[in-house]
C-alpha positions in Angstrom: 0.1 0.0 -0.1 1.7 3.3 -1.2 1.4 6.0 1.7 -1.3 8.0 -0.8 -3.3 5.1 -0.7 -3.1 4.8 3.1 -3.9 8.3 3.8 -7.3 8.1 1.6 -8.2 5.1 3.3 -7.5 7.1 7.0 -9.5 9.7 5.7 -12.5 7.4 4.7 -11.9 5.8 8.3 -11.9 8.8 10.0 -14.9 10.1 8.1 -16.8 7.1 9.4 -15.7 7.3 13.2 -16.7 10.9 12.6 -20.3 9.5 11.7 -20.4 7.0 14.3 -20.3 4.1 11.6 -18.2 2.5 13.7 -19.0 -1.1 11.8 -17.4 0.9 8.4 -14.7 2.1 10.5 -13.2 -0.5 11.8 -13.3 -2.4 8.5 -11.4 0.7 7.1 -8.7 0.6 10.5 -8.7 -3.1 10.5 -7.1 -2.7 6.7 -4.9 0.1 7.4 -3.2 -2.4 10.7 -2.5 -4.9 8.1 -1.0 -2.7 6.1 0.6 -0.5 9.1 0.4 -2.4 12.0 2.6 -0.2 14.1 0.6 3.1 13.7 -0.9 4.0 16.9 -3.5 6.3 15.7 -4.6 3.5 13.6 -5.0 1.0 16.8 -6.6 4.0 18.9 -9.1 4.0 16.7 -9.6 0.3 16.1 -10.3 -0.1 19.7 -12.7 2.8 20.1 -14.7 1.2 17.1 -14.5 -1.6 18.6 -15.6 -1.1 22.3 -18.6 1.0 20.5 -19.2 -2.2 19.0 -19.5 -4.3 22.1 -16.0 -5.9 21.3 -14.7 -5.1 24.8 -12.3 -7.9 25.0 -10.8 -7.3 22.0 -10.6 -3.7 22.7 -8.6 -4.4 25.8 -6.2 -6.8 24.4 -5.6 -4.1 21.4 -4.9 -1.6 24.3 -2.1 -3.6 26.2 -0.2 -3.5 23.2 0.2 0.4 22.6 -0.7 1.3 26.4 3.0 2.5 26.6 2.5 4.3 23.4 0.0 6.7 24.6 -0.3 9.5 26.6 -2.1 8.7 30.0 -5.0 10.4 29.3 -5.9 8.9 26.1 -5.4 5.5 27.8 -7.6 6.8 30.8 -10.0 7.4 28.4 -10.3 4.4 26.2 -10.1 1.9 29.5 -13.3 3.8 30.3 -15.2 2.8 27.3 
């Protein structure tokens, strides 16, 4: 995936996220995660989507993977979802 393709997908995913279409947003963020697995921004949004979709166990598992890369207030926010 080129940088331009990743950027376009990220914009698409964020638009779906902002529209609270968490299913679509997660689907696109999953594609980005496959191509760019170390992106904390992608993982953060995936966690929020999973939490809103009731997939709390998966969200917590992903949070554990990136917790040290996030600001403490973001970690607290995610744990409260």
